[in-house]
N, CA and C atoms as an extended XYZ file, in Angstrom:
327
Properties=species:S:1:pos:R:3:atomname:S:1:resname:S:1:resid:I:1 pbc="F F F"
N         7.108      -13.530        8.077 N   MET     1
C         7.267      -14.679        6.553 CA  MET     1
C         5.564      -13.419        6.979 C   MET     1
N         6.242      -13.091        5.465 N   ALA     2
C         5.563      -12.091        4.058 CA  ALA     2
C         3.920      -13.483        3.738 C   ALA     2
N         3.132      -12.243        3.902 N   SER     3
C         1.232      -13.304        4.057 CA  SER     3
C         0.933      -13.461        2.422 C   SER     3
N         0.739      -14.681        2.052 N   ASP     4
C         0.459      -14.413       -0.333 CA  ASP     4
C        -0.535      -13.792        0.164 C   ASP     4
N        -0.873      -12.508        0.494 N   LYS     5
C        -1.565      -11.931        0.194 CA  LYS     5
C        -1.227      -10.925       -0.272 C   LYS     5
N        -0.441      -10.351       -0.186 N   LEU     6
C         0.688       -8.844       -0.842 CA  LEU     6
C         1.075       -9.513       -1.624 C   LEU     6
N         1.609       -8.421       -2.520 N   LEU     7
C         0.983       -7.866       -4.191 CA  LEU     7
C         2.839       -7.791       -3.961 C   LEU     7
N         3.498       -7.472       -4.775 N   THR     8
C         4.966       -6.905       -3.938 CA  THR     8
C         4.822       -5.653       -5.920 C   THR     8
N         4.559       -4.526       -6.531 N   LEU     9
C         4.525       -3.583       -6.898 CA  LEU     9
C         5.738       -3.238       -7.675 C   LEU     9
N         5.682       -2.988       -8.959 N   THR    10
C         6.774       -3.036       -9.552 CA  THR    10
C         6.213       -1.794      -10.931 C   THR    10
N         6.808       -1.170      -11.303 N   GLN    11
C         7.162       -0.452      -12.427 CA  GLN    11
C         5.951       -0.752      -13.632 C   GLN    11
N         6.009       -2.463      -13.668 N   ASN    12
C         5.953       -3.373      -14.780 CA  ASN    12
C         4.601       -3.589      -14.553 C   ASN    12
N         4.000       -4.582      -13.371 N   ASN    13
C         2.657       -4.937      -13.254 CA  ASN    13
C         1.327       -4.064      -11.993 C   ASN    13
N         1.648       -2.091      -11.396 N   PHE    14
C         0.898       -1.145      -11.312 CA  PHE    14
C         0.043       -0.523      -11.677 C   PHE    14
N         0.125       -0.645      -12.507 N   ASP    15
C        -1.185       -0.757      -14.050 CA  ASP    15
C        -2.207       -1.405      -13.900 C   ASP    15
N        -1.667       -2.448      -14.042 N   ASP    16
C        -2.486       -3.453      -13.939 CA  ASP    16
C        -3.881       -4.093      -12.676 C   ASP    16
N        -3.056       -4.054      -12.053 N   GLU    17
C        -2.307       -4.189      -10.456 CA  GLU    17
C        -2.743       -3.194       -9.611 C   GLU    17
N        -2.968       -2.159       -9.151 N   VAL    18
C        -3.664       -1.187       -9.381 CA  VAL    18
C        -4.881       -0.353      -10.274 C   VAL    18
N        -3.832        0.396      -10.670 N   LEU    19
C        -4.756        1.697      -11.784 CA  LEU    19
C        -6.113        1.045      -12.562 C   LEU    19
N        -5.644       -1.229      -12.809 N   LYS    20
C        -6.873       -0.895      -13.555 CA  LYS    20
C        -7.861       -1.998      -12.607 C   LYS    20
N        -7.535       -1.907      -11.336 N   SER    21
C        -8.233       -2.632      -10.341 CA  SER    21
C        -9.588       -2.459      -10.355 C   SER    21
N       -10.700       -3.923      -10.311 N   ASP    22
C       -11.765       -3.533       -9.921 CA  ASP    22
C       -12.693       -3.472       -8.642 C   ASP    22
N       -11.109       -3.829       -7.269 N   ILE    23
C       -11.514       -3.647       -6.354 CA  ILE    23
C       -10.321       -2.126       -5.958 C   ILE    23
N       -10.136       -1.402       -4.498 N   PRO    24
C        -9.451       -1.105       -3.658 CA  PRO    24
C        -8.168       -1.643       -3.576 C   PRO    24
N        -7.141       -0.918       -3.764 N   VAL    25
C        -5.912       -0.938       -3.388 CA  VAL    25
C        -4.838       -0.773       -2.895 C   VAL    25
N        -4.713       -0.957       -1.891 N   LEU    26
C        -4.193       -0.046       -0.654 CA  LEU    26
C        -2.567       -1.284       -0.716 C   LEU    26
N        -1.811        0.074       -1.072 N   VAL    27
C        -0.251        0.124       -1.545 CA  VAL    27
C         0.119        1.338       -0.058 C   VAL    27
N         1.578        0.647       -0.449 N   ASP    28
C         2.311        0.734        0.907 CA  ASP    28
C         3.661        0.775        0.809 C   ASP    28
N         4.481        2.077        0.264 N   PHE    29
C         5.348        2.078       -0.034 CA  PHE    29
C         6.609        2.474        0.684 C   PHE    29
N         7.463        1.860        0.807 N   TRP    30
C         8.849        1.174        2.019 CA  TRP    30
C        10.020        1.028        2.070 C   TRP    30
N        11.086        0.438        2.345 N   ALA    31
C        12.119        0.916        2.539 CA  ALA    31
C        12.840       -0.067        3.336 C   ALA    31
N        13.780       -1.315        2.341 N   ALA    32
C        13.860       -2.111        4.023 CA  ALA    32
C        15.080       -0.862        5.732 C   ALA    32
N        15.263       -0.323        4.847 N   TRP    33
C        16.412        0.296        6.795 CA  TRP    33
C        15.325        1.256        6.663 C   TRP    33
N        13.932        1.377        6.453 N   CYS    34
C        13.917        2.208        7.404 CA  CYS    34
C        12.644        1.581        8.595 C   CYS    34
N        12.713        2.247        9.259 N   GLY    35
C        11.673        1.183       11.401 CA  GLY    35
C        10.563        1.679       10.903 C   GLY    35
N        10.449        2.650       10.002 N   PRO    36
C         8.125        2.627       10.864 CA  PRO    36
C         8.092        1.654        9.625 C   PRO    36
N         8.498        1.564        8.793 N   CYS    37
C         7.616        1.108        7.410 CA  CYS    37
C         8.006       -0.432        8.384 C   CYS    37
N         9.021       -0.895        8.730 N   ARG    38
C         9.007       -2.518        9.336 CA  ARG    38
C         8.384       -2.553       10.967 C   ARG    38
N         7.987       -1.200       11.622 N   MET    39
C         6.670       -1.981       12.189 CA  MET    39
C         5.571       -1.324       11.754 C   MET    39
N         5.082       -1.069       10.628 N   ILE    40
C         3.841       -1.316        9.984 CA  ILE    40
C         3.162       -2.258        8.914 C   ILE    40
N         4.479       -2.168        8.930 N   GLY    41
C         4.160       -4.112        8.296 CA  GLY    41
C         4.112       -5.608        8.090 C   GLY    41
N         3.491       -5.333        9.578 N   PRO    42
C         2.829       -6.927       10.015 CA  PRO    42
C         1.600       -6.262        9.923 C   PRO    42
N         0.714       -5.444       10.324 N   ILE    43
C        -0.570       -4.108       10.238 CA  ILE    43
C        -0.706       -4.306        8.653 C   ILE    43
N         0.235       -4.068        8.398 N   VAL    44
C        -0.275       -4.015        6.841 CA  VAL    44
C        -0.636       -5.702        5.880 C   VAL    44
N        -0.173       -6.261        6.369 N   GLU    45
C        -0.223       -7.845        6.064 CA  GLU    45
C        -1.206       -8.280        6.883 C   GLU    45
N        -1.627       -8.150        8.385 N   GLN    46
C        -2.952       -8.411        8.691 CA  GLN    46
C        -4.231       -7.846        7.853 C   GLN    46
N        -4.096       -6.399        7.368 N   LEU    47
C        -5.254       -5.911        6.282 CA  LEU    47
C        -4.754       -6.658        5.030 C   LEU    47
N        -4.243       -6.957        4.840 N   ALA    48
C        -3.750       -7.783        3.175 CA  ALA    48
C        -5.384       -9.913        3.396 C   ALA    48
N        -4.983       -9.931        4.344 N   GLU    49
C        -5.435      -11.103        5.437 CA  GLU    49
C        -7.175      -10.691        5.733 C   GLU    49
N        -7.484       -9.664        6.718 N   GLU    50
C        -8.715       -9.444        6.732 CA  GLU    50
C        -9.338       -8.656        6.099 C   GLU    50
N        -8.666       -7.952        4.558 N   TYR    51
C       -10.266       -7.520        3.921 CA  TYR    51
C        -9.820       -9.011        2.738 C   TYR    51
N        -9.508       -9.678        2.434 N   ASP    52
C        -9.279      -10.046        1.553 CA  ASP    52
C       -10.231      -11.012        0.366 C   ASP    52
N       -10.012      -10.656       -0.267 N   GLY    53
C       -11.745      -10.756       -1.470 CA  GLY    53
C       -12.289       -9.306       -1.612 C   GLY    53
N       -12.774       -8.342       -1.119 N   LYS    54
C       -12.292       -7.022       -0.852 CA  LYS    54
C       -11.398       -5.628       -1.103 C   LYS    54
N        -9.932       -6.367       -0.835 N   ILE    55
C        -8.995       -4.621       -1.239 CA  ILE    55
C        -8.085       -6.171       -1.752 C   ILE    55
N        -7.390       -4.922       -2.766 N   LYS    56
C        -6.335       -5.464       -2.616 CA  LYS    56
C        -4.687       -4.820       -0.963 C   LYS    56
N        -3.763       -5.467       -1.216 N   VAL    57
C        -3.254       -4.907       -0.393 CA  VAL    57
C        -1.519       -5.393       -1.856 C   VAL    57
N        -0.869       -4.123       -1.795 N   GLY    58
C         0.870       -4.395       -2.342 CA  GLY    58
C         1.147       -3.534       -1.670 C   GLY    58
N         2.583       -3.680       -2.124 N   LYS    59
C         4.012       -3.047       -1.329 CA  LYS    59
C         4.589       -2.514       -2.856 C   LYS    59
N         5.113       -1.368       -2.493 N   VAL    60
C         6.718       -0.519       -3.220 CA  VAL    60
C         7.701       -0.398       -2.855 C   VAL    60
N         8.892       -0.629       -2.835 N   ASN    61
C         9.689       -1.073       -2.727 CA  ASN    61
C        10.694        0.235       -3.008 C   ASN    61
N        10.670        1.567       -2.421 N   VAL    62
C        10.940        2.724       -2.442 CA  VAL    62
C        12.452        3.076       -3.347 C   VAL    62
N        13.096        2.131       -2.933 N   ASP    63
C        15.304        1.521       -3.248 CA  ASP    63
C        14.745        1.177       -4.697 C   ASP    63
N        13.757       -0.126       -4.949 N   GLU    64
C        13.672       -1.007       -6.200 CA  GLU    64
C        13.093       -0.059       -7.284 C   GLU    64
N        12.159        0.575       -6.251 N   GLN    65
C        11.007        1.590       -7.560 CA  GLN    65
C        10.740        2.933       -7.293 C   GLN    65
N        11.578        3.539       -7.775 N   ASN    66
C        11.999        5.003       -7.427 CA  ASN    66
C        11.584        5.697       -8.898 C   ASN    66
N        11.543        5.237       -9.585 N   GLU    67
C         9.935        5.835      -10.889 CA  GLU    67
C         8.564        5.771      -10.007 C   GLU    67
N         8.019        5.093       -9.480 N   LEU    68
C         7.182        4.854       -9.490 CA  LEU    68
C         6.818        5.816       -7.258 C   LEU    68
N         7.890        6.134       -7.262 N   ALA    69
C         7.945        6.186       -5.604 CA  ALA    69
C         8.211        8.634       -5.603 C   ALA    69
N         8.146        8.234       -7.459 N   ALA    70
C         8.885        9.568       -7.922 CA  ALA    70
C         6.931       10.460       -8.774 C   ALA    70
N         6.458        9.010       -8.551 N   GLN    71
C         5.637        9.723       -9.267 CA  GLN    71
C         4.262       10.283       -8.545 C   GLN    71
N         4.418        9.301       -7.089 N   TYR    72
C         3.647        9.671       -6.934 CA  TYR    72
C         3.736       10.461       -5.319 C   TYR    72
N         4.899       11.084       -5.854 N   ARG    73
C         5.829       12.549       -4.452 CA  ARG    73
C         5.809       12.547       -3.810 C   ARG    73
N         6.020       10.434       -3.675 N   VAL    74
C         6.275        9.637       -2.147 CA  VAL    74
C         7.488       10.956       -1.315 C   VAL    74
N         7.704       11.003       -0.365 N   MET    75
C         8.576       11.904       -0.031 CA  MET    75
C         9.714       11.244        1.546 C   MET    75
N         8.287       10.966        2.098 N   SER    76
C         8.764        9.959        3.130 CA  SER    76
C         8.066        8.735        3.217 C   SER    76
N         8.702        7.389        3.459 N   ILE    77
C         8.172        6.355        3.944 CA  ILE    77
C         8.328        6.244        5.551 C   ILE    77
N         7.331        5.332        6.043 N   PRO    78
C         5.671        4.922        5.009 CA  PRO    78
C         4.711        6.078        4.283 C   PRO    78
N         4.799        6.012        3.561 N   THR    79
C         3.310        6.734        3.186 CA  THR    79
C         2.008        4.845        1.894 C   THR    79
N         1.704        5.266        2.449 N   LEU    80
C         0.586        4.353        1.995 CA  LEU    80
C        -0.465        4.816        1.310 C   LEU    80
N        -1.443        4.697        0.699 N   PHE    81
C        -2.263        4.454       -0.052 CA  PHE    81
C        -4.068        4.251       -0.682 C   PHE    81
N        -4.420        4.735       -0.662 N   ILE    82
C        -5.196        4.277       -1.396 CA  ILE    82
C        -5.882        3.896       -2.041 C   ILE    82
N        -6.945        3.206       -3.862 N   PHE    83
C        -6.355        4.110       -5.084 CA  PHE    83
C        -7.617        2.922       -4.808 C   PHE    83
N        -9.030        3.658       -5.805 N   LYS    84
C       -10.139        3.672       -6.072 CA  LYS    84
C       -10.051        3.675       -7.463 C   LYS    84
N       -10.553        2.647       -7.948 N   ASP    85
C       -11.391        3.288       -9.661 CA  ASP    85
C        -9.685        4.022      -10.619 C   ASP    85
N        -8.488        3.441       -9.736 N   GLY    86
C        -8.074        4.015      -10.570 CA  GLY    86
C        -6.854        5.314      -10.107 C   GLY    86
N        -8.154        6.122       -9.265 N   LYS    87
C        -7.220        7.254       -8.471 CA  LYS    87
C        -6.823        7.166       -7.008 C   LYS    87
N        -6.470        7.978       -6.516 N   ILE    88
C        -5.707        7.907       -4.954 CA  ILE    88
C        -7.679        8.501       -4.207 C   ILE    88
N        -7.634        7.341       -3.305 N   ALA    89
C        -8.745        7.954       -2.741 CA  ALA    89
C        -8.097        8.972       -0.813 C   ALA    89
N        -7.061        7.950       -1.092 N   GLY    90
C        -6.427        7.941        0.374 CA  GLY    90
C        -5.035        8.430        0.630 C   GLY    90
N        -5.095        8.809        1.652 N   GLN    91
C        -3.253        8.668        2.079 CA  GLN    91
C        -2.958        8.945        3.065 C   GLN    91
N        -1.950        8.964        3.660 N   LEU    92
C        -1.244        8.344        5.398 CA  LEU    92
C         0.013        7.672        4.852 C   LEU    92
N         0.910        9.199        5.730 N   ILE    93
C         2.272        8.802        6.300 CA  ILE    93
C         2.727        8.979        7.457 C   ILE    93
N         3.566        7.725        7.462 N   GLY    94
C         4.474        7.104        8.807 CA  GLY    94
C         3.978        6.508        9.602 C   GLY    94
N         4.213        5.741       10.336 N   ALA    95
C         3.591        4.531       11.354 CA  ALA    95
C         2.517        4.675       12.319 C   ALA    95
N         0.944        4.558       11.311 N   ARG    96
C        -0.107        4.991       11.868 CA  ARG    96
C        -0.718        3.830       12.531 C   ARG    96
N        -1.047        4.504       13.660 N   PRO    97
C        -1.942        3.185       14.603 CA  PRO    97
C        -2.798        2.338       13.745 C   PRO    97
N        -3.727        0.827       13.270 N   LYS    98
C        -4.246       -0.127       12.778 CA  LYS    98
C        -5.851        1.025       12.294 C   LYS    98
N        -6.075        0.660       13.610 N   ALA    99
C        -7.502        1.845       13.365 CA  ALA    99
C        -7.713        3.025       12.286 C   ALA    99
N        -6.778        3.765       11.842 N   ASP   100
C        -5.898        4.260       11.313 CA  ASP   100
C        -6.652        4.166        9.761 C   ASP   100
N        -5.362        3.454        9.497 N   LEU   101
C        -5.119        2.179        7.963 CA  LEU   101
C        -7.550        1.859        7.918 C   LEU   101
N        -8.049        1.189        8.797 N   GLU   102
C        -8.976        1.062        8.681 CA  GLU   102
C       -10.195        1.445        7.950 C   GLU   102
N       -10.116        3.136        8.798 N   GLU   103
C       -10.753        3.654        8.309 CA  GLU   103
C       -10.720        4.016        6.740 C   GLU   103
N        -9.525        4.105        6.836 N   MET   104
C        -9.148        4.854        5.358 CA  MET   104
C        -9.633        4.062        4.336 C   MET   104
N        -9.406        2.963        4.529 N   ILE   105
C       -10.377        1.998        3.186 CA  ILE   105
C       -11.704        1.562        3.483 C   ILE   105
N       -12.290        1.933        4.612 N   GLU   106
C       -13.847        1.197        5.040 CA  GLU   106
C       -14.601        2.559        4.911 C   GLU   106
N       -13.462        4.248        3.735 N   LYS   107
C       -13.868        4.575        3.659 CA  LYS   107
C       -14.351        4.431        1.769 C   LYS   107
N       -13.941        3.271        1.662 N   VAL   108
C       -13.772        3.580        0.192 CA  VAL   108
C       -13.982        1.374       -0.013 C   VAL   108
N       -15.000        1.592        0.575 N   LEU   109
C       -15.762        0.091        0.518 CA  LEU   109
C       -16.993       -0.338        0.343 C   LEU   109
């Protein structure tokens, strides 16, 4: 069950939802066939709920949005970025514990 707090990010809405956002945005680059992505998915959803109003959380399906993946040089997935003021303020690669993601988020709040 996907959280209603999660944004589905595409080439069409990325600028408005992420780069022009007035609050930090956690972006999860993932794919349906990726095991580690499925492991981290529920953590990303929890963070979307827990940080609701403080940050936005979005997911980019790299199979559907390969231009975005290429633009951000996503080589392995999952790759998570935190954007603040339209710039990358942090990055994590691979399935990481929730604490690592919280630490990256807290740095930009």
